Each structure stands twice: as C-alpha cells, then as structure tokens.
N, C-alpha and C positions, 0 to 999 in steps of 0.2 A: 546636800539633797538637788538631783537633776532634776536638771527643767529639761519635759520634751516639745521643743519647737517644730518639729516635724509635724505633730497634726494640725497644730497653726496654720503652717504653710500647704498643708493637705487641702485643708475645711476654705484655706483664701482661692487657691486653683480650682477645689472643688464648685467654688460658688462664678468662681472667673469664666469659666464653664460652661456654668448651667447656664448663668446671662447671656453665652453667645449660642448658647442650641434653641433655649429660646428666641432668640433675637432670629436666630435664621429660620427657624421656624415659621414665625409669623409673615418673613416670607417670601415663604414659600404659602403658605395659607394663601397669600396677599393672591401668587404667582398661579397658583393652578385655582383661584379663584371666577377666572374666567369672564370678566365685564365687556362690554363691547366699549372696541375701540373709533376715536376720536375718528375719521377719516379727514381727507383733505385730496386738491390732485392726483400729490408727488404720489402718496404711498394706496390709493386706491387700486391700483391698479397687480401691483405684490400681494392685496390684504385679502382681494376675493381668490388669489392661489392659496392663499397664504393654506388654505385648510379644502379636503374633499367639498364639503358644504360647508359657504357660506352667509350666510344673510346680514343684508344690507337696509339701515331704516332713513330713505330719506324723508327731514327734517326741519323746520323751523321755527326762529323762536318765538312768531307773531301765531303762531298751528296751536290752535289748544287741545285738538284735541289730538298733537302731536305731543304731549303731554302726558293725555294717558294711559298714550300705547307703550310710553317709557320704563314704568316700575314691567309692563307684561314682558315685554322685550329682554331686562336686567336677570329674571326669573327665569327664562327661558336660556340666559346665558347660565345661566348656572348651575340648572339641571342638565344642560344637554356640553359638555364642558370638548368633545371631540366638535361640535359644530363653529364657527368663526360667528362674532355677532358684530358690526361694527355699521355707526350714526355718522350719513352726512349729510354738513347744513344744506341745504339745498340754496339759502340767501349766499351764502359765503363760499360755493363751487356749484351757480348753473348751471355752466357748460355738464362739470359730470353728468349732471340730475341730466341734462338736453340726452347726453348720450343713449341712455339706458330710456328716451320719453316720458320722463317724470312728469305730468303731471296737477294730479293732482296728490296734497298732503295729507297723511302720513301714506307714504306709501312704502309696504318691504318688498324688498326682489332677494329670491331666493338664489343662489351660485351653486350648480354644483361645476368643478372641475373647470374654475371661472369664467363658465358660461351662464347668461342668464336661463332658469329654471323654471320658473314661477313666481307669483308674487300675489301680494297682498293688500289692498286699497281700502284705507282708512282705519277708523277705532276698531278694532270687533278683535270679539273675546280670545283669551290666551287660547284654546285648545284649538280655533280653529290654524292659531299662526303653526302651534304644535303636532298638530295632524297634516298638512304640508312636507314640513318641516323630514316627517319620522319617516315619511310616502317614501322622499328624496329619498333617504336616509337609506330606505330597504330599496330599491335599483337599483340596478347593476350599470 
C-alpha cells in the first residue's frame, strides 16, 4: 500500500499560507484605519503637509472637553481616509500651539496644503467639524 504524503505537505503549506495572508490582511486593515497621529515638534510640519487636507486637534490631559472631542475625531478619521488627522498635546508642545495662536482648548485647526484655513474651538458636534472639512475638500 502506498501512502500519499503529498496531500499532507500541501495541506500544511496551505495552512501556513493562509496564516500569512490573514496576518497581512490584519496589518493592511490597521494601516487603512486612518487613526489620528500623535504629533510633536519634530513631526508636526511634515504631517500638516502629508496630505492636501489635515485636521489637527490641540488638546491637553487636564482638558475635559478635549476628551469629549477625541472619539468624534477618531470617527471622522475612519470616515475620511483622504484627510490626515493628528493630535498635539499642548502641555508637552506649547511652542507649536503658540505658533498657531492656540489660546483655548480644545482647538481643531484644519490645514490645506500645509496652511491653516479654518478652525473650531471647543467640544462641538461631529457635524460641525465634518461640514467644515467637506467644504475645504470641495474647494479648489
């Protein structure tokens, strides 16, 4: 009687290939997720020029309204993959916040081509921020 070991080898290779494909799919899904990027003085300028439209949340750990705005911006990041979303802790990077005249928290600044074009101060409904972003995206 002859035993066919080829099918066992093929099944093992298929299992390994499937595991690799599943892991790669999970990695790609995370990459496409468009999570807000934590910003600092070193990466801020490059980030605001990384996409045509970028939204930056200026926040601080002691700011309660900032924590109300965080899930709104995360949701918008997932809905708008063509827009870059970032967060800057103003307590750690006050010089960057001062450069953009951020005096109240939270402040959201919308950049187009690396330049500030609109802003929102305070914890506001998602629709207000989304409408501003959409307006800027539709402008030439």
